[in-house]
C-alpha positions, 0 to 999 in steps of 0.5 A: 491551562489558562483561565482569563477574566473578560469584562463587558463594557458599552461604547457610544460613538456618534451616528448621522443620517438624512432624508430628503423629501418634497412637501407641496400644497395648493396655496392661492386656490381661485385668488386673483394673482397679478404678480407673484412676488415671494414665497417662503416655508418654514419647518416644524417638527410635530412628532417623532416616535422611536422604534428600535433603531429607527426613528419616524419623525413627522413635520409640518410645512407651512407656506406664505405667499406673497403676491399683488392684487388689484388692492395691493399686496396680498398673502396667501398661507397653507400648511401640509404634512411631510414624514421621514424614517431615519436609522436612528435611535432617539436622534436630536432632529433638525428640519430644513427647507430649500428650493421654495417656489410657487408655480402657477397651476390650474385653479390658482398657484401651488407651493412646492420646496424640499425637506431635508430632515437631519439627525444625530444619534449615539450608536451603542456597541458592546464587547467584552474585553480581557481584564486579567485571570489565572495564569496569565499577566496583564498589562492594564491601560486606562480608556475613557468612555462617554455614556448617555445618563439621562434625556430631557424634553420640554416645551417653553414659551416666550413672548414678546411685544414692541410698538412701531410708529405706524398704524400696520394694515397687515402683517405679510410675513414673518420668520423666526429663527430659533438658535442656542448659544451654550447647552450645559449640565447642571444638577439634575437638568441641562441649561439651554440659553439661546435667542430668537431672531424675528423678522417682520413684513409689514404694510402700514395704512398709507396710499402707496402701502410699501412693505416695511420691515422690522426686526427683534431678538429675544433671548432666552434661557430654560433650564429643562429637569434631566436626571443623571445630569450633573455640574461639570459633566458633559450635554448636547442638545437642540431647539426648534420652534414648534408654534408661532402666534402674532397679534397686531392692535393699530391705533389710527389715533396715535399713529402707532401700532402694537405687535406681540409675539408668542412663540412655543420653543421645543427643547431636547437634551442628552446628559453625558457622564464621562468615566474611566475603565481599565482594560487588558492591553497586553499579555503573556504567560511565563511558560507559554506563548499566548495568542491575542486577538485584539479588536478596536471600537469607536467611542467618540468623546463630546468636547462641548458645543460652539457657535460661530456668527459670520456676516456675509454680503455681495453684489446680487446677481441679478437683472433689475429694472431700469429706474426701479426704487427698491421697495423692500426685500422678502422672503429671505433665505440661505439657498443650496447649504452644503457642510463639509468637514475636512479634519480640523476645517468646516467649510459651509457653502450656499447662496444667500437669497431674497426676492427683492420688489421694485416700484417701476418708473411707470409706478408698476411693480416688478419682482427680481430674485436676488442672489450671492454665493458665500463660503465660510472656513471654520476651524473646528479643532476636531470631528464635527456633528449635528451642524446647524446653519441659519439666517439669523438677520439680513438687508438689502441695499441699493448700492448704485446700479446693484443690489447689495445683500447682507446676512448674519450667518450662525454655524452651530455643532457638537464638537467631538473628539475621536477616541478608539479603543483597543482591547483583547477580544480573545486570548488563547494559549499557544506553544510552550516556551524554550526551557533556559536551562542556564544558571545565568542569562543576559538579555540585550534589551531594544531602545525604548523598552519598558519593564513590561517588554522586558518581561514580556521577551523574558517570561519573567516576572517584572519584579524578579527582573528588578531584584537583579538589576536594580540600576536600570531605569525605563525606558532604556537606552538599548546599551543596558545588559539585563541579567537573569539569575536561575537556581540550578537544581 
């Protein structure tokens, strides 16, 4: 009887999930709004709790409403809470907003948007695989496995200060986008490098109080302690903006202003170790046939973190006011973003949108929602997950009688190599092999056979075959003759 030996192993595969919900709140209650100009929203993760294989994410959605009042451009702000539960164990989370609107209601204006919670986690599967045993001969194969060996979560504050050549009356809006350029494993740490792109919509102290846009890019590098991380290992991670504080000091005497920004970034990361295991790929017994139950398990291997910068532009699809002068574009955003992966190709589509403010020929104010569609194809070289698409730069210009929108889109993702492990889950002994009483046997192999295939077909150890067939080389061509000598009793 055979006595097989089994060994337990764990395989981790990438699992993604998402959930869309709605956020809504009053934003301009009782305010005198002559004309609604723009509304924008940003989602911030406020908390995350994992229980078993599910994770609850809490987020805050911050709305900014820009409108025209008797005294000029004004803003109103409001914050509301949303939450979602994803069927993932401790995932890396991103939260984004879409379809942001300001709607007139009784007593003021209500702000509304859709909120998309996206998460990427690791699903661990346990399996028992044949590795050897008494009474059987096994052929071993090597497999590579990625395993989670450590995690980190930490906050980091970056600040910036710059000067503008005019006194600032108000900050109508400010948008911040944080993105990573690399995630690497170091000695007991994960290193996050990236940038924060900021855009301010400012109104100066002046008679016309036109809107002025100012842009900044702040680089960052942060090492988060992570047990288990090693140089040359693998890591994955994410960054989010958790808090923003903006302060403006206007000096009307010098005609300048200083704008300082303090941004709290939240980092989360995982250290991944790659190991090699040996499992039985095939087995036989000299005296009997074996029945092998084979199974397959997914064990994705991470290849690295990748980013692509894509510049897009196009003539806006919008009906412009006759004789109007473009004042500014605010509320820039990506709408209806879609992500599709097909083999080695990643396709990202959507629209570049903005609220474009015009000063009319009669000195009145008009606002037009302008948008231009885009489609981007990116060769990835494998399976992707955790795709993050953000707008990092934007401008709107008049081109003749049209408005041209231009933006920079950053597409980041983790790249994985699909890794399927085939193993023997169970082996049982079947019928006895027919006994060959002849003193000499001649075996005609098939082209491509190796020593293992010959041994298994004959039920004879490889050493015994090579003992009498020293001149053969593997793989075989199919023209050889394998001799087996048996001692007659």
